[in-house]
C-alpha positions as CSV (number, residue, x, y, z in Angstrom):
1,M,-35.4,46.4,42.4
2,S,-32.4,46.8,44.6
3,V,-28.8,46.1,43.4
4,R,-28.5,43.1,45.6
5,K,-31.6,41.7,43.9
6,T,-30.4,42.3,40.7
7,E,-27.0,40.7,41.1
8,A,-28.6,37.8,42.7
9,T,-31.1,37.6,39.6
10,R,-28.0,37.6,37.3
11,E,-26.3,35.0,39.4
12,F,-29.3,32.8,39.2
13,D,-29.6,33.1,35.5
14,H,-25.8,32.5,35.1
15,I,-26.1,29.2,36.9
16,T,-29.2,28.2,35.2
17,A,-27.4,28.7,31.7
18,E,-24.3,26.9,32.9
19,T,-26.5,23.9,34.2
20,S,-28.6,23.7,31.1
21,I,-25.4,23.3,28.8
22,A,-23.5,21.2,31.2
23,D,-22.4,17.4,30.1
24,V,-22.0,16.2,33.6
25,I,-22.5,17.6,37.0
26,F,-21.0,16.3,40.2
27,V,-22.4,17.2,43.6
28,L,-19.8,17.1,46.4
29,S,-19.7,17.3,49.9
30,S,-17.5,19.6,51.9
31,D,-14.9,16.8,52.3
32,D,-14.7,16.1,48.4
33,H,-16.7,13.1,48.5
34,I,-19.0,12.6,45.5
35,V,-22.7,12.6,46.5
36,Q,-24.5,12.6,43.1
37,I,-23.8,12.6,39.4
38,R,-25.8,13.9,36.7
39,A,-24.3,13.1,33.0
40,N,-26.1,14.6,30.1
41,G,-23.5,14.3,27.5
42,S,-23.3,12.0,24.5
43,K,-20.6,10.0,25.8
44,P,-21.8,8.3,28.9
45,L,-19.7,7.9,31.9
46,P,-19.1,4.2,32.3
47,E,-18.4,3.9,36.0
48,S,-20.6,6.9,37.2
49,D,-22.5,4.5,39.8
50,D,-19.4,3.4,41.4
51,W,-18.0,6.8,41.7
52,V,-20.7,7.8,44.0
53,G,-19.3,7.9,47.5
54,K,-15.7,8.2,46.4
55,R,-13.3,11.2,46.9
56,I,-13.1,13.2,43.8
57,Y,-9.2,12.8,43.8
58,D,-9.7,9.2,43.3
59,I,-11.3,9.4,39.7
60,L,-9.2,12.0,38.1
61,S,-6.3,11.4,36.2
62,R,-2.8,12.3,37.7
63,S,-2.2,15.1,35.5
64,S,-5.1,17.0,36.4
65,Q,-5.2,16.6,40.4
66,A,-2.9,19.5,40.9
67,Q,-5.0,21.7,38.6
68,F,-8.0,20.7,40.6
69,I,-6.5,21.2,44.0
70,R,-5.6,24.9,42.9
71,A,-9.2,25.6,41.9
72,R,-10.4,23.8,45.2
73,K,-8.1,26.0,47.2
74,S,-9.1,29.2,45.5
75,L,-12.8,28.3,46.3
76,D,-12.1,27.5,49.9
77,E,-10.4,30.8,50.4
78,G,-13.4,32.7,49.2
79,V,-11.5,34.6,46.3
80,S,-14.7,33.9,44.3
81,S,-17.8,31.9,44.4
82,R,-16.8,29.9,41.5
83,A,-13.3,28.6,39.9
84,R,-12.4,27.5,36.6
85,T,-10.2,24.6,35.6
86,Q,-9.8,21.6,33.4
87,I,-9.8,17.9,34.3
88,S,-9.6,14.5,32.8
89,L,-11.6,11.4,33.5
90,P,-9.9,7.9,32.6
91,L,-12.3,5.8,30.5
92,D,-12.5,2.1,29.9
93,D,-11.2,2.3,26.5
94,R,-7.9,3.8,27.9
95,S,-8.7,7.3,26.7
96,D,-9.5,10.4,29.0
97,L,-12.8,12.4,29.0
98,V,-11.6,15.9,29.3
99,L,-13.9,18.4,30.9
100,S,-13.8,22.1,31.2
101,V,-15.4,22.6,34.7
102,V,-16.6,25.4,37.0
103,L,-16.6,24.8,40.7
104,R,-19.4,26.5,42.5
105,S,-19.9,26.7,46.2
106,R,-22.9,25.2,48.0
107,E,-24.3,25.4,51.6
108,D,-23.1,21.8,52.4
109,G,-20.2,21.4,49.8
110,Y,-19.7,22.6,46.2
111,Q,-20.8,21.5,42.6
112,I,-18.8,20.8,39.6
113,V,-20.3,21.6,36.3
114,G,-18.4,20.1,33.4
115,L,-18.5,20.8,29.5
116,D,-17.0,18.0,27.4
117,Q,-14.0,19.2,25.7
118,S,-13.7,16.0,23.3
119,P,-15.2,17.6,20.2
120,L,-12.9,20.6,20.6
121,A,-9.9,18.4,21.1
122,D,-10.7,16.3,18.1
123,A,-11.0,19.5,15.9
124,V,-7.6,20.6,17.3
125,A,-6.2,17.2,16.5
126,R,-7.7,17.1,12.9
127,A,-6.2,20.7,12.5
128,D,-2.8,19.6,13.6
129,R,-3.0,16.6,11.4
130,L,-4.1,18.9,8.3
131,Q,-1.1,21.3,9.1
132,S,1.4,18.4,9.3
133,A,-0.2,17.4,6.0
134,L,0.0,20.6,4.3
135,E,3.7,21.2,5.3
136,A,4.6,17.8,4.1
137,A,2.9,18.5,0.7
138,H,4.7,21.8,0.5
139,E,8.0,20.3,1.4
140,E,7.5,17.8,-1.2
141,D,6.3,20.2,-3.9
142,H,9.4,22.1,-2.9
143,M,11.6,19.0,-3.3
144,T,10.0,18.2,-6.8
145,K,10.5,21.6,-8.1
146,G,14.2,21.6,-6.9
147,L,14.7,18.1,-8.6
148,N,13.0,19.4,-11.7
149,R,15.4,22.4,-11.9
150,I,18.6,20.1,-11.3
151,L,17.4,17.6,-13.9
152,L,16.9,20.7,-16.5
153,T,20.1,22.2,-15.5
154,H,22.3,19.1,-16.1
155,L,20.4,17.8,-19.4
156,E,22.6,17.7,-22.3
157,S,19.6,18.1,-24.7
158,A,18.0,21.5,-25.4
159,I,14.4,20.8,-24.2
160,V,11.7,23.8,-23.6
161,L,8.4,23.1,-21.9
162,V,5.6,25.2,-23.2
163,D,1.9,25.9,-22.0
164,A,0.0,24.7,-25.0
165,H,-2.9,27.1,-24.1
166,T,-1.1,30.3,-23.6
167,G,2.1,29.6,-25.8
168,R,4.3,30.7,-22.9
169,I,7.7,29.0,-21.6
170,L,7.0,27.1,-18.3
171,D,10.7,26.0,-18.2
172,L,13.7,24.9,-20.1
173,S,17.0,23.2,-19.9
174,K,20.5,25.1,-19.8
175,P,21.5,24.0,-23.3
176,A,18.1,25.4,-24.6
177,V,19.0,28.8,-23.0
178,A,22.1,28.9,-24.9
179,L,20.6,27.7,-28.2
180,L,17.7,30.4,-28.0
181,G,20.3,33.2,-27.0
182,L,18.3,33.9,-23.6
183,P,20.2,35.5,-20.6
184,S,22.1,32.6,-18.9
185,D,22.9,34.1,-15.5
186,T,20.0,32.2,-13.8
187,H,19.7,29.4,-16.1
188,G,16.8,30.8,-18.1
189,A,14.7,31.8,-14.7
190,F,14.1,35.4,-16.4
191,S,12.9,33.7,-19.5
192,T,10.1,31.6,-17.6
193,G,6.8,33.2,-18.5
194,M,7.9,34.8,-21.9
195,A,6.1,33.9,-25.2
196,F,7.9,31.0,-27.0
197,T,7.5,32.8,-30.4
198,Q,9.6,35.6,-29.0
199,C,12.6,33.3,-29.9
200,F,11.7,33.0,-33.6
201,E,11.6,35.2,-36.6
202,G,8.1,35.9,-38.3
203,R,6.1,33.5,-36.1
204,R,2.5,34.4,-34.7
205,R,1.9,32.8,-31.4
206,S,-1.5,30.9,-32.2
207,E,-0.4,29.6,-35.6
208,F,3.1,28.5,-34.3
209,I,1.5,26.8,-31.3
210,D,-1.1,25.0,-33.4
211,S,1.6,23.8,-35.8
212,L,3.7,22.3,-32.9
213,C,0.5,20.6,-31.6
214,S,-0.2,19.3,-35.2
215,A,3.5,18.2,-35.5
216,A,3.2,16.4,-32.1
217,S,0.4,14.5,-33.1
218,S,1.6,13.3,-36.3
219,N,5.3,12.7,-35.1
220,R,6.7,15.3,-37.4
221,T,9.4,18.1,-36.8
222,V,9.0,21.9,-37.3
223,T,11.6,24.1,-38.8
224,A,12.0,27.9,-37.3
225,E,14.5,30.6,-37.9
226,L,15.8,32.0,-34.6
227,R,16.0,35.8,-33.8
228,G,19.0,37.6,-34.4
229,S,20.2,35.6,-37.3
230,N,21.2,32.8,-35.1
231,G,20.3,30.3,-37.6
232,T,17.8,27.7,-38.0
233,V,16.7,25.1,-35.4
234,V,14.5,21.8,-35.8
235,L,11.9,21.3,-33.1
236,R,10.4,18.1,-32.6
237,P,7.6,18.4,-30.2
238,Q,5.5,15.9,-28.0
239,L,2.3,16.5,-26.1
240,S,2.4,15.8,-22.4
241,R,-0.1,16.7,-19.4
242,A,0.9,17.8,-15.9
243,S,-2.5,18.0,-13.8
244,D,-4.7,20.4,-16.0
245,P,-2.5,22.2,-18.6
246,V,-1.4,20.4,-21.6
247,I,2.4,20.8,-22.0
248,L,4.6,20.8,-25.2
249,V,7.9,19.2,-24.7
250,C,10.0,20.7,-27.5
251,R,13.4,19.2,-28.3
252,L,15.4,21.5,-30.1
253,T,18.4,20.8,-32.4
254,H,20.4,23.3,-34.4
255,L,20.2,22.8,-38.1
256,S,24.0,22.8,-38.4
257,D,24.1,20.1,-35.8
258,A,21.2,17.9,-36.8
259,G,23.2,16.1,-39.5
260,T,22.0,13.1,-40.5
261,S,19.6,12.8,-37.4
262,D,17.0,15.7,-37.9
263,G,18.2,17.7,-40.9
264,P,16.0,17.8,-44.1
265,Q,19.3,16.8,-46.1
266,G,19.9,13.9,-43.5
267,F,18.0,11.1,-42.4
268,T,14.8,12.4,-43.8
269,A,15.9,12.9,-47.2
270,L,17.8,9.8,-47.5
271,S,15.0,7.6,-46.0
272,Q,12.4,8.8,-47.8
273,A,13.8,7.8,-51.1
274,S,15.3,4.6,-49.7
275,P,13.8,1.4,-51.2
276,D,14.9,-0.5,-48.2
277,S,13.1,0.0,-44.9
278,M,15.1,1.9,-42.3
279,I,14.1,2.5,-38.7
280,C,15.6,3.6,-35.5
281,L,15.2,2.0,-32.0
282,D,15.7,3.3,-28.5
283,D,17.7,1.3,-26.0
284,Q,14.5,-0.6,-25.2
285,G,13.9,-1.6,-28.6
286,H,10.9,0.7,-29.2
287,I,10.6,2.3,-32.7
288,T,11.3,6.1,-32.6
289,R,11.7,6.8,-36.4
290,M,10.7,4.9,-39.7
291,N,10.5,5.6,-43.4
292,P,7.8,5.0,-45.8
293,A,9.4,1.7,-47.1
294,F,9.1,0.2,-43.6
295,L,5.3,1.4,-43.4
296,R,4.8,-0.5,-46.7
297,M,6.6,-3.5,-45.4
298,V,4.4,-3.9,-42.4
299,G,1.1,-2.6,-44.0
300,A,0.8,0.6,-41.7
301,A,-1.1,3.4,-43.0
302,S,0.7,6.3,-40.9
303,E,3.7,6.7,-38.6
304,S,1.3,6.9,-35.6
305,V,0.3,3.2,-35.9
306,V,3.9,2.1,-35.5
307,A,5.7,4.7,-33.4
308,D,6.7,3.7,-30.0
309,R,5.9,0.3,-30.5
310,S,8.5,-2.7,-29.6
311,I,10.2,-4.1,-32.7
312,T,9.7,-7.4,-31.4
313,G,5.8,-7.1,-32.2
314,F,7.2,-7.2,-36.1
315,L,9.8,-10.1,-35.8
316,L,9.1,-13.4,-36.3
317,R,11.0,-14.7,-33.4
318,G,10.3,-11.7,-31.2
319,T,12.9,-11.3,-28.2
320,I,15.1,-13.8,-29.6
321,D,15.7,-11.8,-32.8
322,L,16.0,-8.6,-30.9
323,K,18.7,-10.1,-28.6
324,A,20.7,-11.5,-31.6
325,M,20.6,-8.1,-33.5
326,T,21.7,-5.9,-30.3
327,D,24.2,-8.4,-29.0
328,Q,27.9,-7.1,-29.2
329,N,29.0,-10.1,-31.2
330,R,26.3,-9.8,-33.6
331,P,26.8,-10.7,-37.2
332,R,27.2,-8.1,-39.9
333,T,23.5,-9.2,-41.5
334,F,20.8,-11.1,-39.8
335,S,18.1,-13.2,-41.6
336,T,14.6,-13.5,-40.1
337,Q,10.9,-12.8,-41.1
338,V,9.0,-9.7,-40.5
339,V,5.4,-10.0,-39.5
340,G,3.1,-7.2,-40.8
341,L,0.1,-5.8,-39.0
342,T,-2.2,-8.1,-40.9
343,G,0.0,-11.4,-40.2
344,Q,1.8,-11.5,-43.4
345,R,5.4,-12.5,-43.3
346,L,8.2,-11.5,-45.2
347,P,11.7,-12.7,-45.3
348,V,14.3,-9.9,-44.9
349,E,17.9,-9.4,-44.1
350,I,18.7,-6.9,-41.1
351,T,21.8,-4.7,-41.0
352,V,22.2,-3.1,-37.3
353,S,24.4,-0.4,-36.3
354,D,24.6,1.4,-33.1
355,L,23.5,5.2,-32.9
356,P,25.8,7.8,-31.4
357,D,22.8,9.3,-28.9
358,G,22.0,5.5,-28.0
359,G,19.6,3.0,-29.6
360,H,20.2,1.1,-32.8
361,G,19.5,1.9,-36.4
362,L,18.3,-0.8,-38.7
363,I,18.1,-1.5,-42.7
364,L,15.7,-4.2,-43.5
365,R,15.9,-5.6,-47.1
366,D,13.3,-7.6,-48.7
367,V,14.9,-10.8,-49.7
368,S,11.7,-12.6,-50.9
369,L,12.5,-12.3,-54.6
370,A,16.0,-13.5,-54.1
371,N,14.8,-16.6,-52.2
372,V,12.3,-17.3,-55.0
373,I,15.4,-17.3,-57.7
374,R,17.6,-19.2,-55.3
375,D,15.0,-21.9,-54.7
376,T,14.2,-22.2,-58.2
377,A,18.0,-22.9,-58.9
378,E,18.2,-25.4,-56.3
379,T,14.8,-27.2,-56.6
380,Q,16.0,-29.9,-58.8
381,G,19.0,-30.7,-56.3
382,T,17.1,-30.5,-53.1
383,A,13.8,-32.0,-54.1
384,E,15.2,-35.7,-54.3
385,Q,16.8,-35.5,-50.9
386,P,13.7,-36.3,-49.1
387,L,13.1,-39.1,-51.4
388,L,16.3,-40.7,-51.1
389,A,16.2,-40.7,-47.4
390,S,12.6,-42.4,-47.2
391,A,14.0,-44.9,-49.9
392,D,17.1,-45.8,-47.7
393,A,14.8,-46.1,-44.8
394,A,12.4,-48.2,-46.5
395,R,15.1,-50.7,-47.7
396,Q,16.3,-51.2,-44.1
397,V,13.0,-52.5,-43.2
398,G,13.5,-56.2,-42.2
399,R,17.2,-55.9,-41.8
400,V,17.1,-53.3,-38.9
401,P,14.7,-52.9,-36.0
402,L,12.2,-50.1,-36.5
403,R,13.3,-48.2,-33.2
404,D,16.9,-48.0,-35.0
405,I,15.3,-46.9,-38.2
406,V,13.4,-44.1,-36.2
407,A,16.2,-43.1,-34.2
408,S,18.6,-42.7,-37.3
409,M,15.7,-40.4,-38.9
410,T,15.5,-38.3,-35.7
411,D,19.2,-37.9,-35.6
412,T,19.0,-36.7,-39.2
413,I,16.2,-34.1,-38.3
414,E,17.9,-33.0,-35.4
415,R,21.1,-32.5,-37.2
416,D,19.4,-30.3,-39.9
417,C,17.7,-28.4,-37.4
418,V,20.8,-27.7,-35.4
419,E,22.8,-26.8,-38.6
420,A,19.9,-24.4,-39.8
421,A,19.7,-22.6,-36.5
422,I,23.7,-22.0,-36.8
423,N,23.5,-21.0,-40.5
424,L,20.5,-18.4,-39.5
425,T,22.3,-16.7,-36.6
426,Q,25.7,-16.7,-38.5
427,N,27.0,-18.9,-35.8
428,N,25.8,-16.8,-32.7
429,R,25.5,-20.0,-30.5
430,V,23.6,-17.9,-28.0
431,A,20.9,-16.8,-30.4
432,A,20.9,-20.4,-31.8
433,A,20.4,-22.0,-28.5
434,E,17.6,-19.7,-27.5
435,M,16.0,-20.3,-31.1
436,L,16.0,-24.2,-30.6
437,G,15.0,-23.8,-26.8
438,L,18.2,-25.4,-25.6
439,S,20.8,-24.2,-23.2
440,R,24.3,-23.4,-24.3
441,Q,25.8,-26.5,-22.9
442,S,23.1,-28.7,-24.6
443,L,23.9,-27.1,-27.9
444,Y,27.6,-27.6,-27.7
445,V,27.1,-31.4,-27.0
446,K,24.9,-31.6,-30.1
447,L,27.3,-29.7,-32.2
448,R,29.9,-32.1,-31.0
449,K,27.8,-35.1,-31.5
450,F,27.1,-34.1,-35.3
451,G,30.6,-32.9,-36.1
452,L,29.5,-29.2,-36.5
453,L,32.0,-27.6,-34.1
454,D,34.5,-27.2,-36.9
455,K,31.8,-25.8,-39.4
456,G,30.6,-23.3,-36.8
457,D,34.1,-22.1,-36.3
458,Q,34.5,-21.6,-39.9
């Protein structure tokens, strides 16, 4: 076979391959008019029948006409028997059909063999969106790490984040760096990744981490000796989870600074032996610490049942009692009732004080026995009062209309309720108004009506 025949055979095979994979084929005359259209792609051409007879430039988008003209000129000049370019055809849905085309010469014109580039364009668009999403996620992660570092740097408490599985330090605050005696040039960056037990004397990694996890589950503290005779610290661990790893959030306090808050000779020793209930609340009114007397008072088996619960769930008047206790003008003692887990009620007197680190400390004293003694002493004097009131009302029958008798009894009951609210709240009129379900103005009117203004001021 001659070289010319071989080249012709290869050219024929190449043309056959292009035609077989083409999505659309345009047959055009020498003056650029469309003679025939054959569409094989999955996306049909909506106006292909109307395009026959038109010039190819009439159906091309403006952006692709210049490219097509260059390819057509290259074909006319005989530089090659085919020319490649890319064109776009406007569709009915305001999108463009992008085609990678080959212009091939014919005896009476030329042929355009086009391959739909929409799948490739969609893949490129998805890749661009994915790249943008990855960049945004990377930027957000970088921002989160930066904010976390700023927060830990400016925290006033000594906080250490420890991986509960490996026992290694994940991060720590600036005060923790100073407390543990670690290099402070980079705010503890060199300490990240080191074993937490390296900061303490005579501690094995597995045993120490297990003791911290156990203490976190039971809301207890752990005492440990620092290396280098730097003293003793009290660790209050809490378990948390960030994605997959379980993290121990350890708050460290030097024993010399623990004072009455964490030291075994401070709050713990005092509260364990106290017959009165003692609890600490955070700024939102949630219980953070309690002594055994409080657990007995509410009928709780362990601290985990009560920890982190709102104190309003244990007070008879709930939020009203909490507002009265935490108000700046609160009385020195506050009388209410504690509601236990099983619904039992117990009269108590509460003394409230503000804690230095925020929140409130409460001492709850059971006064049920005192009330029994007081009620026994006053029984004879108070038992006859309802009978006398009923007798007075009965003697008025026939002389006074019934509505006046009922009105006088209503006024008596209303006066007693208002006076009782004032006494219970130690003349805290805001709390008394909330207790009675009245506005402050309505309570003032009733105090003036019953002549209780002077008594309240006293």
